[in-house]
N, C-alpha and C positions, 0 to 999 in steps of 0.2 A: 504494500500500500504506500509506504513512504520510502521504499527502496531497502527495507530491512526484512530479513526473514527470521524465523524463530531460532535458527541455529546461531544467529549473531549474538545472542544473549545480551541484548541491550535492555537496560532497565526502563520501565514505563516512565519514570520521572524524567529521564534524559530525553526521551522522545517527546513527552508532553511539553517540556521546556523549549525544545527546538521548534516545535510546531505552534507554540503559543496557546496551548489549551488552558482554559481557566480551571483552577482547582475545584474539586467537588465540594469542599467546605463552603466556598464562596457561593456556588450555585444553590446549595441547600439553604444557606442563610437568605438568599434572595427570594426563594420560594416561600420560606416561612414568613418573611416580612410582607410579601405580597398577600399571603393568606390572612395575616393579622389585619392588614388594611381592608381586605374584603369584609372581614367580620365587623370591623368598626363602622363600615358604611351601611350595615343592615339596619332596616327600620326598627324602631324600638318596640313595635307591636308584632314583629315577625315571631313565628313559633319558636325559633331558636332563642331569641332574646327573652321570650316569656319563660322558657325553661331555665335560662340563666338567672332571671330574677327569682324564680321559685327556689332555685338551689341556694341563692344568697339568703332568702328569707328563712328557709329551713336551717341554714347554717346559723343565722343569727338567733333563731328560735332555740336551737340546740345549745348555743352559748348561754342564752338567758336562762334556760332550764338548769344548766350546770351551775350557774351562779346562784340561783335560788336554792338549789340543793345544798350548796356549800354554806350559804348564809343560814339556812335552817339547821344544819349540823352544828354550826358555831353557836347558834342561839340556844341549842339544847345543852350545851356544856355548862 
């Protein structure tokens, strides 16, 4: 493909640097950032955002229940 065969035993890094191929880490970071931007643009009333809000409410409810249990335990002492 680039004038090399498997018997040449040239490392992938050498060929990638010579041909100017972008590192995989950079490509993965770009895809993640693009996905995060997509999620940020979703309407607040979309089903995904409703699930996110429910998860946050349940989390806060769980924290509040945990606090009330600890305060009741302290008041019984």
